[in-house]
KOLROKE-350460 format. One line per 10 residues: number of its first residue (from 1); their letters; for each residue y, x, z of C-alpha. Coordinates in nm, 2 decimals. Last residue first. Example, Ala and Ser with C-alpha at 12.3 -4.5 7.8 and 13.67 -1.06 7.14 Angstrom:
# KOLROKE-350460
2	sa	-0.11,1.37,0.71; -0.45,1.23,0.78
//
This chain:
# KOLROKE-350460
538	ppekplsief	-13.41,-3.78,-9.11; -13.77,-3.70,-8.96; -13.92,-4.05,-8.84; -13.98,-4.18,-8.52; -13.64,-4.02,-8.37; -13.67,-3.81,-8.06; -13.49,-3.91,-7.76; -13.60,-3.63,-7.46; -13.52,-3.74,-7.06; -13.54,-3.43,-6.81
528	ttgsgratry	-13.58,-3.58,-6.47; -13.42,-3.37,-6.16; -13.50,-3.39,-5.80; -13.42,-3.53,-5.49; -13.26,-3.23,-5.25; -12.97,-3.13,-5.47; -12.93,-3.37,-5.71; -13.03,-3.36,-6.13; -13.00,-3.57,-6.42; -13.09,-3.43,-6.75
518	tiaghhasvi	-12.99,-3.42,-7.13; -13.22,-3.38,-7.45; -13.19,-3.50,-7.78; -13.36,-3.48,-8.13; -13.35,-3.37,-8.49; -13.71,-3.25,-8.43; -13.60,-2.85,-8.46; -13.37,-2.95,-8.16; -13.61,-3.07,-7.94; -13.86,-2.83,-8.03
508	qhviylglgt	-13.49,-2.54,-7.94; -13.46,-2.71,-7.63; -13.86,-2.65,-7.48; -13.83,-2.34,-7.60; -13.53,-2.29,-7.37; -13.67,-2.47,-7.09; -13.94,-2.22,-7.10; -13.75,-1.89,-7.18; -13.60,-1.82,-6.85; -13.89,-1.55,-6.79
498	gqskstsfpk	-13.98,-1.67,-6.45; -14.07,-1.52,-6.12; -13.80,-1.56,-5.92; -13.73,-1.94,-6.04; -13.34,-2.05,-6.10; -13.36,-1.96,-6.47; -13.14,-1.81,-6.74; -13.36,-1.57,-6.97; -13.25,-1.78,-7.32; -12.94,-2.08,-7.28
488	fleiveaigc	-13.11,-2.43,-7.23; -13.08,-2.45,-6.82; -12.72,-2.32,-6.81; -12.73,-2.27,-6.40; -12.40,-2.30,-6.23; -12.46,-2.67,-6.12; -12.80,-2.58,-5.92; -13.08,-2.72,-5.97; -13.34,-3.01,-5.77; -13.51,-2.97,-5.46
478	gtdgieltvq	-13.85,-3.12,-5.63; -13.87,-3.54,-5.65; -14.01,-3.48,-6.01; -13.94,-3.63,-6.34; -14.02,-3.62,-6.69; -13.86,-3.87,-6.91; -13.99,-3.97,-7.30; -13.77,-4.17,-7.55; -13.92,-4.24,-7.87; -13.67,-4.37,-8.16
468	hgpayakisl	-13.63,-4.64,-8.41; -13.55,-4.88,-8.17; -13.58,-4.86,-7.82; -13.97,-4.67,-7.75; -14.12,-4.57,-7.39; -14.23,-4.28,-7.25; -14.29,-4.22,-6.86; -14.41,-3.92,-6.70; -14.34,-3.87,-6.30; -14.46,-3.58,-6.10
458	iggnpmaeva	-14.42,-3.66,-5.75; -14.43,-3.46,-5.47; -14.62,-3.15,-5.30; -14.51,-2.89,-5.10; -14.42,-2.63,-5.37; -14.22,-2.91,-5.55; -14.02,-2.74,-5.80; -14.35,-2.56,-5.94; -14.45,-2.86,-6.06; -14.15,-2.99,-6.21
448	nralnlimqq	-14.13,-2.69,-6.42; -14.53,-2.73,-6.51; -14.44,-3.09,-6.66; -14.11,-2.95,-6.83; -14.36,-2.68,-7.01; -14.64,-2.92,-7.07; -14.38,-3.15,-7.26; -14.24,-2.91,-7.50; -14.53,-2.75,-7.51; -14.74,-3.08,-7.63
438	lkegdatltl	-14.43,-3.18,-7.86; -14.49,-2.85,-8.08; -14.84,-2.86,-8.08; -14.79,-3.21,-8.23; -14.56,-3.16,-8.47; -14.34,-3.44,-8.55; -14.38,-3.81,-8.73; -14.36,-4.12,-8.46; -14.62,-4.29,-8.25; -14.51,-4.40,-7.91
428	ngsletvirv	-14.55,-4.80,-8.01; -14.44,-4.97,-7.64; -14.56,-4.84,-7.27; -14.59,-4.52,-7.14; -14.59,-4.53,-6.73; -14.73,-4.20,-6.56; -14.73,-4.16,-6.21; -14.90,-3.80,-6.08; -14.92,-3.70,-5.70; -14.84,-3.35,-5.68
418	ganswapani	-15.04,-3.17,-5.37; -15.14,-2.93,-5.55; -15.49,-3.00,-5.52; -15.36,-3.32,-5.75; -15.17,-3.04,-5.96; -15.47,-2.86,-6.04; -15.71,-3.15,-6.14; -15.41,-3.30,-6.34; -15.41,-3.04,-6.60; -15.70,-3.02,-6.85
408	elirgvidal	-15.67,-3.43,-6.85; -15.31,-3.48,-6.82; -15.20,-3.23,-7.11; -15.45,-3.46,-7.31; -15.31,-3.81,-7.20; -14.94,-3.70,-7.26; -15.07,-3.60,-7.62; -15.24,-3.92,-7.65; -14.97,-4.11,-7.56; -14.71,-3.91,-7.76
398	nvvrpkldgv	-14.91,-4.04,-8.07; -14.90,-3.84,-8.38; -14.80,-3.88,-8.80; -14.72,-3.53,-8.88; -14.52,-3.28,-8.89; -14.59,-2.90,-8.89; -14.28,-2.70,-8.78; -14.16,-2.35,-8.77; -13.85,-2.35,-8.61; -14.02,-2.26,-8.29
388	rsvsrfenll	-14.28,-2.03,-8.41; -14.10,-1.65,-8.25; -14.00,-1.84,-7.94; -14.34,-1.94,-7.93; -14.45,-1.61,-7.98; -14.21,-1.47,-7.66; -14.39,-1.78,-7.41; -14.73,-1.63,-7.54; -14.64,-1.28,-7.45; -14.47,-1.41,-7.10
378	sglrrietkl	-14.86,-1.57,-7.06; -15.02,-1.25,-7.11; -14.81,-1.07,-6.89; -14.83,-1.31,-6.60; -15.18,-1.30,-6.66; -15.15,-0.94,-6.62; -14.98,-0.90,-6.33; -15.28,-1.15,-6.14; -15.53,-0.91,-6.31; -15.37,-0.63,-6.16
368	gailpqlegp	-15.33,-0.80,-5.78; -15.71,-0.90,-5.83; -15.76,-0.57,-5.90; -15.59,-0.44,-5.56; -15.77,-0.70,-5.34; -16.11,-0.50,-5.47; -16.01,-0.15,-5.33; -16.19,-0.27,-5.00; -16.53,-0.42,-5.19; -16.61,-0.07,-5.35
358	lemeivevtt	-16.51,-0.06,-5.75; -16.71,-0.01,-6.01; -16.72,-0.37,-6.15; -16.33,-0.41,-6.07; -16.35,-0.10,-6.32; -16.50,-0.26,-6.59; -16.26,-0.62,-6.61; -15.96,-0.33,-6.56; -16.05,-0.17,-6.82; -16.09,-0.48,-7.06
348	sigglpsaie	-15.72,-0.64,-6.93; -15.56,-0.28,-6.98; -15.72,-0.29,-7.35; -15.58,-0.65,-7.41; -15.23,-0.52,-7.27; -15.23,-0.22,-7.53; -15.31,-0.47,-7.83; -15.08,-0.76,-7.75; -14.77,-0.56,-7.67; -14.69,-0.48,-8.02
338	hafvaamtgm	-14.76,-0.75,-8.17; -14.57,-1.01,-7.89; -14.26,-0.76,-7.89; -14.26,-0.78,-8.30; -14.30,-1.14,-8.29; -14.01,-1.17,-8.03; -13.77,-0.96,-8.25; -13.79,-1.16,-8.51; -13.76,-1.45,-8.31; -13.47,-1.34,-8.13
328	dalrererlq	-13.32,-1.20,-8.48; -13.40,-1.59,-8.59; -13.26,-1.72,-8.30; -12.91,-1.47,-8.29; -12.88,-1.61,-8.67; -12.90,-1.98,-8.57; -12.69,-1.95,-8.30; -12.41,-1.78,-8.47; -12.43,-2.06,-8.74; -12.39,-2.30,-8.48
318	eeltkrgrid	-12.08,-2.16,-8.33; -11.95,-2.16,-8.69; -12.06,-2.48,-8.75; -11.87,-2.59,-8.41; -11.53,-2.36,-8.53; -11.54,-2.55,-8.81; -11.57,-2.91,-8.66; -11.32,-2.78,-8.38; -11.09,-2.67,-8.67; -10.77,-2.94,-8.63
308	riasaillee	-10.55,-2.86,-8.92; -10.19,-2.84,-8.88; -9.98,-2.82,-9.16; -9.60,-2.78,-9.04; -9.29,-2.82,-9.23; -8.97,-2.66,-9.08; -8.62,-2.79,-9.11; -8.29,-2.61,-9.20; -8.00,-2.85,-9.27; -7.80,-2.73,-9.62
298	dvrvpslsie	-7.80,-3.08,-9.73; -8.21,-3.01,-9.66; -8.38,-2.69,-9.66; -8.71,-2.64,-9.62; -8.94,-2.38,-9.40; -9.29,-2.38,-9.47; -9.52,-2.35,-9.17; -9.93,-2.36,-9.16; -10.13,-2.38,-8.89; -10.49,-2.35,-8.77
288	vpistgdkrl	-10.60,-2.50,-8.49; -10.81,-2.49,-8.18; -10.80,-2.76,-7.91; -10.66,-2.84,-7.59; -10.73,-3.18,-7.36; -10.47,-3.31,-7.22; -10.53,-3.69,-7.26; -10.19,-3.64,-7.46; -10.34,-3.35,-7.71; -10.25,-2.97,-7.66
278	aalemgsgmp	-10.24,-2.74,-7.92; -10.44,-2.39,-8.00; -10.37,-2.07,-8.19; -10.57,-1.77,-8.29; -10.39,-1.63,-8.53; -10.57,-1.47,-8.85; -10.30,-1.63,-9.09; -10.56,-1.90,-9.17; -10.30,-2.15,-9.36; -10.02,-1.99,-9.50
268	rphpastynl	-9.66,-1.86,-9.37; -9.35,-1.94,-9.56; -9.05,-1.78,-9.46; -8.81,-1.82,-9.23; -8.59,-1.55,-9.10; -8.33,-1.65,-8.75; -8.59,-1.92,-8.75; -8.89,-1.71,-8.74; -8.79,-1.54,-8.43; -8.65,-1.86,-8.27
258	rynshqarre	-9.04,-1.99,-8.29; -9.18,-1.71,-8.16; -9.00,-1.72,-7.87; -9.04,-2.07,-7.79; -9.44,-2.02,-7.87; -9.46,-1.72,-7.60; -9.24,-1.97,-7.33; -9.45,-2.26,-7.39; -9.83,-2.03,-7.41; -9.96,-2.12,-7.05
248	apvlleipqg	-9.81,-2.46,-7.11; -10.06,-2.56,-7.38; -9.84,-2.67,-7.70; -9.83,-2.99,-7.86; -9.51,-3.03,-7.62; -9.39,-2.75,-7.72; -9.24,-2.92,-8.07; -8.98,-3.07,-7.85; -8.95,-3.45,-7.88; -8.75,-3.66,-8.07
238	ileerpygfl	-9.03,-3.80,-8.27; -9.37,-3.80,-8.09; -9.29,-4.10,-7.87; -9.25,-4.30,-8.21; -9.55,-4.16,-8.41; -9.77,-4.28,-8.11; -9.91,-4.01,-7.91; -10.31,-3.91,-7.92; -10.26,-3.53,-8.04; -10.47,-3.56,-8.35
228	kvsqenamvi	-10.45,-3.94,-8.46; -10.07,-3.93,-8.40; -10.06,-3.61,-8.63; -10.28,-3.76,-8.88; -10.06,-4.08,-8.90; -9.76,-3.83,-9.02; -9.48,-3.67,-8.75; -9.12,-3.63,-8.85; -8.81,-3.53,-8.68; -8.97,-3.32,-8.38
218	vgsrdtviqa	-8.67,-3.10,-8.24; -8.74,-2.70,-8.30; -8.42,-2.61,-8.26; -8.38,-2.56,-8.56; -8.52,-2.94,-8.70; -8.92,-2.98,-8.69; -9.13,-3.14,-8.96; -9.49,-3.25,-8.82; -9.78,-3.28,-9.09; -10.17,-3.34,-8.92
208	dpasdflael	-10.41,-3.22,-9.22; -10.58,-3.46,-9.45; -10.28,-3.54,-9.60; -10.25,-3.88,-9.67; -9.92,-4.02,-9.42; -9.74,-3.75,-9.62; -9.81,-3.92,-9.97; -9.69,-4.24,-9.83; -9.38,-4.16,-9.66; -9.33,-3.97,-9.99
198	kkevrkeeiv	-9.39,-4.33,-10.18; -9.20,-4.49,-9.93; -8.89,-4.25,-9.94; -8.90,-4.28,-10.35; -8.90,-4.67,-10.32; -8.63,-4.63,-10.02; -8.39,-4.39,-10.28; -8.47,-4.66,-10.53; -8.36,-4.93,-10.31; -8.02,-4.74,-10.21
188	lglysaigem	-7.97,-4.64,-10.61; -8.02,-5.01,-10.69; -7.77,-5.09,-10.40; -7.51,-4.82,-10.50; -7.56,-5.01,-10.89; -7.47,-5.38,-10.70; -7.18,-5.24,-10.51; -7.03,-5.09,-10.85; -7.10,-5.38,-11.06; -6.91,-5.54,-10.79
178	selvsdqpli	-6.62,-5.33,-10.84; -6.63,-5.35,-11.18; -6.63,-5.71,-11.20; -6.33,-5.79,-10.95; -6.18,-5.40,-11.13; -6.19,-5.66,-11.46; -6.06,-5.92,-11.37; -6.21,-6.27,-11.36; -5.92,-6.44,-11.28; -5.99,-6.55,-10.89
168	seshflelia	-6.07,-6.94,-10.83; -6.01,-6.92,-10.52; -6.26,-7.02,-10.22; -6.50,-6.71,-10.34; -6.89,-6.74,-10.38; -7.10,-6.42,-10.49; -7.46,-6.39,-10.63; -7.67,-6.10,-10.63; -7.95,-6.05,-10.83; -8.25,-5.84,-10.78
158	vpenqvlvpv	-8.49,-5.55,-10.89; -8.33,-5.62,-11.26; -8.48,-5.33,-11.49; -8.23,-4.97,-11.58; -8.43,-4.77,-11.38; -8.36,-4.94,-11.07; -8.06,-5.20,-11.13; -7.90,-5.47,-10.88; -7.78,-5.79,-11.10; -7.46,-5.91,-11.10
148	avcsklgael	-7.35,-6.27,-11.02; -6.99,-6.37,-10.97; -6.84,-6.71,-10.82; -6.57,-6.95,-10.81; -6.44,-7.25,-10.70; -6.59,-7.30,-10.33; -6.48,-7.57,-10.13; -6.79,-7.72,-10.00; -6.75,-7.96,-10.19; -6.69,-7.82,-10.54
138	aewgrlfshh	-7.04,-7.57,-10.50; -7.26,-7.90,-10.38; -7.14,-8.01,-10.74; -7.14,-7.72,-10.93; -7.49,-7.64,-10.87; -7.58,-7.60,-11.18; -7.33,-7.50,-11.32; -7.19,-7.60,-11.68; -6.82,-7.49,-11.67; -6.56,-7.58,-11.61
128	nldalyvakr	-6.53,-7.68,-11.24; -6.65,-7.34,-11.15; -6.35,-7.15,-11.19; -6.34,-6.82,-11.29; -6.73,-6.78,-11.33; -6.84,-6.42,-11.37; -7.17,-6.27,-11.49; -7.25,-5.93,-11.46; -7.48,-5.81,-11.74; -7.89,-5.73,-11.70
118	talvkgivsc	-7.92,-5.97,-12.02; -8.20,-6.18,-11.93; -8.19,-6.20,-11.58; -7.84,-6.23,-11.55; -7.90,-6.51,-11.79; -8.12,-6.65,-11.56; -7.90,-6.63,-11.24; -7.62,-6.79,-11.40; -7.88,-7.10,-11.54; -7.97,-7.20,-11.90
108	knsfdirasi	-8.23,-6.87,-11.88; -8.47,-7.08,-11.70; -8.61,-6.79,-11.40; -8.34,-6.93,-11.15; -8.62,-7.22,-11.10; -8.39,-7.43,-10.83; -8.50,-7.53,-10.47; -8.38,-7.28,-10.23; -8.06,-7.32,-10.42; -8.03,-7.72,-10.32
98	aqlnayreph	-8.08,-7.60,-9.95; -7.81,-7.30,-9.96; -7.53,-7.53,-10.15; -7.63,-7.85,-9.90; -7.60,-7.58,-9.58; -7.29,-7.45,-9.73; -7.03,-7.68,-9.46; -7.27,-7.63,-9.17; -7.34,-7.24,-9.19; -6.94,-7.10,-9.21
88	srywatfnql	-6.95,-6.75,-9.31; -7.26,-6.79,-9.48; -7.47,-6.50,-9.58; -7.82,-6.50,-9.77; -8.11,-6.30,-9.84; -8.48,-6.37,-9.98; -8.29,-6.63,-10.28; -8.61,-6.80,-10.41; -8.81,-6.61,-10.60; -8.73,-6.49,-10.96
78	rhppeviyaf	-9.02,-6.34,-11.19; -8.97,-6.11,-11.48; -9.31,-5.99,-11.45; -9.30,-5.89,-11.20; -9.09,-5.99,-10.91; -8.70,-6.03,-10.91; -8.55,-6.08,-10.52; -8.25,-6.30,-10.53; -7.99,-6.25,-10.34; -7.73,-6.54,-10.19
68	gvpwdtysci	-7.36,-6.49,-10.09; -7.11,-6.72,-9.95; -6.77,-6.65,-9.81; -6.61,-6.42,-10.05; -6.40,-6.25,-9.77; -6.43,-5.90,-9.96; -6.55,-5.71,-9.60; -6.77,-6.02,-9.49; -6.91,-6.11,-9.79; -7.01,-5.74,-9.83
58	eslasgflqe	-7.13,-5.64,-9.48; -7.30,-5.97,-9.44; -7.45,-5.90,-9.79; -7.57,-5.59,-9.72; -7.75,-5.67,-9.41; -7.92,-5.94,-9.55; -8.02,-5.69,-9.85; -8.17,-5.45,-9.68; -8.36,-5.67,-9.44; -8.51,-5.87,-9.74
48	itkanhtavg	-8.59,-5.48,-9.90; -8.80,-5.47,-9.61; -8.75,-5.17,-9.31; -8.40,-5.17,-9.34; -8.25,-4.85,-9.08; -8.04,-4.69,-9.39; -7.89,-5.03,-9.51; -7.55,-5.12,-9.23; -7.49,-4.79,-9.26; -7.48,-4.70,-9.64
38	llrmlkimat	-7.34,-5.06,-9.70; -7.01,-4.95,-9.45; -7.01,-4.66,-9.64; -7.01,-4.87,-9.93; -6.71,-5.10,-9.84; -6.54,-4.80,-9.75; -6.52,-4.65,-10.10; -6.48,-5.00,-10.26; -6.19,-5.04,-10.04; -6.03,-4.68,-10.11
28	mestppesqa	-6.12,-4.75,-10.50; -5.88,-5.08,-10.44; -5.61,-4.85,-10.24; -5.62,-4.63,-10.57; -5.77,-4.31,-10.52; -5.57,-3.99,-10.62; -5.52,-3.85,-10.94; -5.78,-3.74,-11.21; -6.01,-3.94,-11.09; -6.38,-3.91,-11.14
18	alvtrivqrp	-6.46,-3.65,-10.84; -6.33,-3.96,-10.64; -6.59,-4.17,-10.71; -6.90,-3.87,-10.76; -6.82,-3.78,-10.41; -6.90,-4.21,-10.31; -7.18,-4.22,-10.52; -7.37,-3.89,-10.37; -7.51,-4.01,-10.10; -7.68,-4.30,-10.29
8	tfsnhnim	-7.87,-4.06,-10.51; -7.68,-4.02,-10.87; -7.80,-4.02,-11.25; -7.79,-4.42,-11.17; -7.44,-4.43,-11.10; -7.33,-4.45,-11.46; -6.92,-4.44,-11.37; -6.73,-4.80,-11.60
//
């Protein structure tokens, strides 16, 4: 007999033909045709039960064996009751099926048990002359002979096929050989499907999205990460052109690149320096890196693509650049403040002396000069704050106390400017933070709010403590903020006299405390900033 275990199912038919020194007999041709039918029937089976159900239907229909059962072997060598069956006449063979479902065939005295123990086929030419557990039911149904063959994978039984015939067929070698060939073929199919399942599991467990396309760019495989990354169910990806996942403005370019690649396929590793983008189902474009590997399967060229989502890395790189930029800005601010502070102090002292000597009609000039000196001093203070913003000295503080100190100093001036102050402080507002930095943060926001109401309005300061964080809201009834303003970028301001550093410093203080800041605004109705800070640093 031919040892089919060294071949894949696809090769069995070729091997059978190649082994014949003469043209194949009609029996061999019939078996080859049956194997082809089995290949089609079992190709799409998702479970072993479906596989044997399809196989029995083809085997029995093609060979005119009216009844067939398939028994699945469970480790360690335990038989399930049949999990698949075929009956050409369901009513006629109902009793045989019922009793077969009740017997424990692990018993070596049974025909099925003997096949399980010996891993060899058993042929009963006449059920009336053998000790057959279901002989009466089989004979009652008009069945006279049967064959039971093991389905082996790496010489271990995974199932047993049992087929019945209505005639007393002689135990010819050709019948046994045909059935063993069929069982061997099914064993190969099962082995191949097991390998496929393992490969699919490995394919799906890959950390990157994996997509395989054919030469024309049609998707033939996609793993679970592809589903998560692109948002398409797997069945919506299979059969679609790969350009589905390419932004519209780049599709023509990608198509040309793909054609050039398939004309001279070669491995291209991840991170080859190309800035690529992919398109998700929701229409968003994301940065990706892609490696390409050409694969040939039965002379067919496939292209395996590993697609890595680099949004997280891009964010980290941006954060690193931002930290480096902040460090440079802090150094520059510290140097600038140091170099300007002494001359500015000297100028201020000189102006004080000149002010006492000048006549009254020149005093307005001196007043304007002093205003500019104070503005420059305020600017220097902001630059000093930039250089020290990340240097925290955390301790237990109470947000209500900080707000109280700010209002005690500034409320009279703000009230004189027509601003009414409304506070609502509730809950346990203690947290571990740098009190001076929080005071600067609140003062910057409150001053911005007052400046946004030149004709007066309402300054509201609310604080409450939901869960493990403290939330602060500072709002005004001013003119609102233009949407185009990037509030938290340095030197970004909507005020004619502003430096654009106040809100930037606020944002950096919040970030240094692992908090979050958002705002809501409406033109003509005012702006409210909301800051959430953890009560304890992470």
